[in-house]
C-alpha positions, -999 to +999 in steps of 0.1 A: -621+479-429-590+499-418-571+523-440-541+501-443-561+472-458-579+497-481-546+510-494-531+476-498-562+463-517-561+494-539-524+488-547-532+452-556-560+463-579-538+489-596-510+463-601-535+438-615-549+464-639-514+474-651-504+437-655-536+431-674-529+461-697-493+453-705-496+416-710-492+407-747-519+386-764-511+349-763-539+328-777-562+339-805-555+375-795-567+368-760-545+373-729-545+359-694-562+382-668-536+388-641-560+412-624-580+381-617-551+364-599-546+395-577-584+395-570-581+360-557-551+370-535-572+399-521-600+374-514-576+351-495-562+380-475-596+395-467-623+374-452-652+399-453-678+397-482-681+435-487-644+439-494-642+409-517-673+420-536-662+456-540-628+445-553-646+420-577-667+448-592-637+471-595-617+444-613-647+438-636-648+475-645-611+477-650-611+445-671-640+459-691-621+491-698-590+472-710-606+443-728-596+434-763-626+411-769-651+427-792-682+436-771-665+421-740-672+450-716-705+437-701-694+401-701-663+411-681-684+428-654-708+399-652-680+374-651-661+391-622-693+396-603-703+359-606-668+346-601-662+367-569-694+353-554-687+317-564-651+318-552-660+335-519-684+307-512-658+281-522-632+298-501-653+298-469-647+262-458-610+264-468-602+295-447-590+276-416-584+242-432-555+250-456-525+272-456-525+303-479-501+289-505-524+259-512-554+282-512-538+305-538-531+276-561-566+261-558-586+293-559-566+307-588-569+276-609-606+269-602-614+307-602-599+313-636-618+283-651-650+296-635-643+331-648-635+320-683-666+299-684-689+327-672-672+352-696-676+329-726-712+320-717-722+356-712-703+368-743-720+341-763-755+352-751-748+389-755-726+394-785-718+360-799-684+342-801-660+344-830-656+306-829-671+277-809-673+277-771-653+245-769-624+258-790-622+290-770-624+271-737-597+247-747-574+272-764-579+302-741-594+294-708-574+263-699-540+279-708-550+311-690-559+290-659-524+275-659-507+308-664-528+326-638-521+297-613-484+301-617-486+339-617-509+339-587-485+317-568-455+339-577-473+371-569-485+358-536-450+347-526-437+382-536-464+399-516-457+376-486-420+384-486-426+421-491-451+422-462-426+407-438-401+434-444-404+467-425-395+498-444-381+526-422-389+560-436 
């Protein structure tokens, strides 16, 4: 990996962590995970497994630090690890078949659902859930999937426009 990609990925991770931190709670005190949307953008822009996995683990740690879910630290790390692996495998056949805009929409929607399911399952097994899995899935994961899909598409377009402009310093 070259230094340019390392710096860009680090900036995306930092922006995702900041967005995750400042996003107000929307449903049952839960908030959509914008760092997840930026993780998926990183996965689309980088096709090597090591980079994607490293970024997934970093996003898991950053999400664990900023979580508002009681006892959600370990489930966040598990969730991002599993989600990164699943989405990397799902993304492999799409790499050359679809354009990036369609990939962002598909990967962000599916990935957020996978992430939410893994998070709720691991939280249920480790610390328990404040209400039923079904209620949390329908009230938190599905709306977060919609919000992350829209946010991921907007963020990708902003990144795409910014990357085409050259800054002379």
